[in-house]
N, C-alpha and C positions, 0 to 999 in steps of 0.2 A: 609582442610576445611577453614583454616585461610584466604586463598586467597579471600574468598567471604565475609569477615566481612564488608568491606566497602559497598558492595552491600546491605547487610542486614540492615546496619545502615541507608542508604539512603532510602530504601524502607519502613523501619519502621517509619521513620520520616514522610514520606508521608502518611503512613497507619493511623497514629494516634494511634498506638498500645499502649495499657495501658491506654487509655483515658476513658475506661469504656463504650464506646458507643456500645450498643448491640441492640437497638430498630431499626426496619426498618424505623421508622418515622424520624430518623436522617440522613438517607442516602441521599447522594448528587444526586442520580438518581431521586428523587422526583421532582426536579426542571427541567422541560422539556425545552429544547432549542426550541425557536420559529423558525419556518421554513418560507421561503420567499414566500410561495404560500398558498392559502386557502386549508383547509382540504378537502373540497368537490371536489377539482380538482385532488386530489392525492389518489389513491386507497390504497397505502401502507404508508399512512401518519404516523400511529402509529409505524410501524416498522422502518421508517426513523428517527422519533424522538428518539426512543430507541437507534438506531445505532449511531446517533450523540453523545448522552450522553456517551455511553460506549467507543467510540473511543476517545472522549476528555479526559476521565479519564485515559484511557490507555496511552495517550500521556503524561499526567502528570507523570505517573509512569516512563515512558521512560526518561523524562528529569531529574528526581531525580536520577535514577540509572546511567544515563550517567554522571552526575556530579561526581559520586563516582569512575567512571572508571579511571579517570586520577589522582586520589589521591593515588592509590596503583597499583603496577605492578603485572602482572601474574594472573589477575582475569577474563580472557576471556577463555571460554571453546571451544574445537573444536570437532565437531561431526565426526562420522565415514566417512562422505563424505568430510572431511577437510574444511567444512564451519564453520565460527565462530558462536557461540551462546552465549548469555549472560542471566543473570537472568531476564532481561526485556522481552526476547522472551517468556520464560515460564510464567512469571507473567502476561503479557498481555493476552496470550491465556487463562489462568485460569480465570482471571477476566471477560473477555468478555464471555467466555463459561458459567460461573456461572450466569451472569445476563440474557443472552439470554435464557438459559434453564428455568429460573424462569418466564420470561415474555412470552416465546413462546416454551413451553415444547415439542410440537409436531414437531417442525422444527429441523432437524438434522444439525450438523455443520461439514463442511469440512475445516480442518486447517492444518498448516504445522507441528506442533510439536506433540510429544507424550511423555509419562513419561519414556519410556524405557531407554532413554539416561541418565536421572537423576539416575535411579536405577542402571544402569550398572557402573556408575562412583562413586557410593556411596556418591553422593553429595545431595541426596534428603533432608536430615534432615535440613541443614542450609538454603537451597533455599526455601523449603516448609515452613519453619518456618516464613520466611519473607512474602511469598505470603499468607499464612494462616492468619497471623496477619492483612494484608491488607484487605482481604475479610471479616474476622470476624468483623473488626472495622466498616464496612459499614452496616452489617445487623445482623448476628447471629453467634455464635461461630461455627467454622468449624474445623474438624480434618484434618490431613495431607492426609488421605485417601479421604476425600471430594475433596481436591484440586487436587490430582492425578486423580481422576475420572473426574473432570472438564477439565483437560488438555487432557485426553484420549478421551473425548467426541468428540474431533475433529480429533482424530488419524485415522490411515489407517484401523484399524480393528473395528472401532466404529459402522459403518453402512454399510449395503449392499443394493445398490439401485436397480439394475436390469435395464432392458431396458425401463421400463415405465417412463413417465415424472414425475419429482419430484420437491418438494420445499425444498430448503436448503440454509443455510448461507455458504459463502466462506470467510475465514479469512486468511490473512497473518499478524501475530502478529507484525513482523518488517520486511519489505521488504527493503533490503539495510543494513543488519547488518554490513557489512564492512564499510559502510558510517557512521553508528551509532558509530563505534569504531574509526573513523579517526579524528573526531574533529568537530568544529562548521560549517565548510563550506560544508561538504559532506552531501547530503540530504538523509533522510530515511523516510519511510511511514508506518503507521498503516492502513491497508486496509480491509474493510468489505463490502461485497455485498450480496444481496438476489437474488436467482435464483428461478423463478417460472415456472415450465414446460418448462425448457430449455431457458427461456428468463431472462436476468438480469433486474430486475425492480427497484432496488435502489442500491446506492453505497455511501460509505463515505471513504474519505482518509484524515488522519491527518498527517501533516508534521510539526513537532515542530520547525525546524530551517529554514523554508522557509522565503525568504526575503520579507519584507513588500512592498506592492504596486507593486510587480513584474508583476502581470498580466496586469497592466495598461501601461506598457512600452513595446516597441518593442523588438524583440529578440536581435537586434544588440545594442540597448541602454543598455539592461541588461548586455550583454557581456562586454561592455566598462566600466560600472559603478558598477559591481557586488560587489566590495570590499567596496564601500561606502554606500551600502544599509543596513539598519538595519534588523535584523533577529528576527521576532516576532512570526513566526509560522502561519500556515494557516490550515483551514479545508475546504475540498471541498466535496460537496454533489451533487447527481444527483438522480432524480426520473423520471421514464419513462414518457415522454410527458410533463414534467414540467421544463426541462432545467437543466443546471449545474450552481452551485452557490458556492461562497466562502465567508468566513469572517475570521477575525483574530481568531486564536486558543485560546480557554479558555477566550474569552472576555465575557462581561456581556450579557446574552442572551436577555435582554430587551432593551439595549442601542446600541448594535452593529448591524449595517446594513449588510445584505447580498448583494453581488455584483454578477450580472449575468456574466457568463463566456462564451466567444466565442473563437473559434480557430482563428488563424490569416488569412489574406486574400492573402497570397503569392500564385501566380499561375505560377511562373517561377522557375524551379528546382534549378538553381544555385544561385538564390537570397534568397532561403529558408535556415533556420537553421535546422540541423539534430542532432539527438542523437542516439547512439548505445550502446549496452551492453559493459561493461568494459572487458568482456571476449573475445570480438571480435574486429578485426581491420577493418578499412575502406577498406583495400585491399582485405578482404575476401568477400566483398559484391559486387553485380553485378554493381552498379553504379560507382564503381572505374574504370571501363574500359572507362568511359566517363569523369569523374570528379575526380580530386584529392581533398584532404581534408586539411583544416587548422584550427587551434584553434585561430588564430589571425584575428579579424574582418578587420584589415587594409590590410591584404594580400589577401582578397577574390577577385578573378577575374572571368571572364566569364566561365572558366573551373575549378573553384574551389568551394568547398562546405564549408560553415562555420559549423564546428563540435563542438557542445557543450559537454563538458566533466566534468561537475560540479556535477554530481549526480551518485548514485550507482545502486539502485534497479530498476527493470522494472517499478514499479508503479510510481517512481519519474518521469520517462520519459513520462508516460501517463499524469501525472499532468502538466508537462511542455507543452505538446501539447494542452491539454484541456484549459489551461490558456492563450494560445497564446504566450508562451515563445519560443517554438520550433514549427516547421511546420511538422516535420517527426520524427518518431521513427521506426527504422527498425532493425529486429533481424532475423538472420539466424538460422534455425533449424539444430543442429548438430546431427550427427548419434548416438553418445553415450551420448548425453545430453537429459534428460527428461524435457519437458516444463510443468510446473505446472499451474493448473488453478488459484491458488491464486495469481500468479504473473501477471495476466492479467484481471481477471473478473471485479473487481471494476473499473479499468482503462478504460475498454471498454465502460461501460455505461457513464462514465464521458466525454469521448471524443465524443461519439455519441450524447449525449444531448447538447454538446457545438458546434455541427455542423460538427464534423469530421467523419472519417471513419476508421474502423478496419477490415482487412481481412487477409487471408493467401496470399502467393505470387502468387497464381493463381486467386485471386479475390473472393474466396469463404469465407463465414462467418465462424468464429471460432465456432466449435461445442463443447459446454461444456458437452454434453452428450455422447461424443465418448467413454469415459471410463465408460462403462455401470455399472461396479461393484462399483467403488469408487468415480467417478466424480472428480478425483484428477489430471488427466493428460489430456492435449489437444494435438492434432496431426495436427498442421497447415502444409499444404503442402509447402515445401520450407522454410517457416518461417512466421513471423508476420510482417505486414505492418500497421502502424498507421500514418494517415496524417490529414491535415486540410480539406480534401475532394477535394479541388481544384487540388491538385497534385497527387491524388491517381491513376487515370488512366494513367497519364504520367509515373509514376514510375513503375506501373505494366507492361506497354509496354516495358520500358527499361529492366526490369527483364526478360520478355519473350524473347526479342531479344538477349540479351547477353547470355542467357542460351542455345540458339541454336548454338552459335558459337563453 
C-alpha cells in the first residue's frame, strides 16, 4: 500500500481534505462555465454545462495525481488485461459519477472502470481514502461504500438496457492512460458524452497537456514546431447542431473566449496528416499498398503519408481531427480486440460538429446500440474511419479496392 502514498498526498492536496468544507454552497460546481451559444439554441444546454464542469474538475485531479507519479516508482497498477490504471482513473470515474447522479439521477452511466479490481488487489482502502476525501470536501461526508457505489454505477453490471432506445452518459475517465504515464508530451483525454435514443447529442473532452493554439496552426506547422509550443491544456465541447468549440482548460469562465473548431480542408490523400492507434502499424492498413508512411514532414513525397504519432488514446486522435491538427484517424478492427463505445462516442460528435465524418470501413454509421444489453461495445465493419469529410469517400474507395485484391 505504500506505493500509493504519493498519489494520496497529491489527491488530498487537491481535495482540500481537512479544510472542514461540508456545505454544498462551497462547491466549485456552483459556478457554471459559460457556453459559446445561446441556451435557446441548445436543447441539452444544462447537461452540457454540467459536463464541462465535471470534466474540468476531473482534469485538475489528473494533473495533481500525474505530478505525483514521477516522484515515486512502482505506483502504477496493471489490470487483468495488462493495461495500466492509476488512482486518477478510479478517482475521475467516482467524481463524475457522483455529480452526474446528483444532477441527473434518472440517466445511467456507461464507463470503463468498476471497483472489482480495487477489491481484488486489496488496495481499496488507501485509494478510496483519497477519493472519499475529495468528494466529501466538495459537498457532504461520504463513506468508502458511497465511493465504490459511484464507481460501480458505470460498471458492466450496473444497468441492463435492452433493445429499446435509451438515454445514457458514456465516460472514459482517462483515455490514453499509457500517455498519462509517459510524461508531458503524450496526450490523454477525459471524455464524456450524452447519448439520447441512439444519437450522441453532447460531448466534452478535456486534454490537460494539449499545446496552446494548436488548432490555429496547420498540421505540418504543428509537426515542425511541436517542441516549442507551450502546453496549457484544452477543453473541447460539442452540442448537436451548435458546432464544436474549444478554450483553454480551467481558464476563467467569464474572461476566456471559446473558439469555433473546424476540420482541415485537405482533399488530396497524400497531402493529409494521418494518425493511427499505437497498437497498429501503417503496414497493417489498406492504404499502405499505395502509400508509405513517414513521421518526418520533410520526407513527405507524392507516395508518402505524414503519420502523426504524438498521442496515445483514441480520443486524442478524434481531438486532433476535430481541431484540424490531423485529417484522418483510421483504426482496424482486430479479431480478438473489443472496441469500446467510450473510446469513440464523444470524439464522434466533436468531429461531426466540426464538419468531419465518422463511419466504419464500409461507410456505415457507427451503431452505439449494437450492444443491446450494456451499450459498451461497438462493432464497426472492418474498422473505424474518421476524416475531415473531404477525404472520406476517397479512403473508403481505397479500402474497398485493396480488400478485393
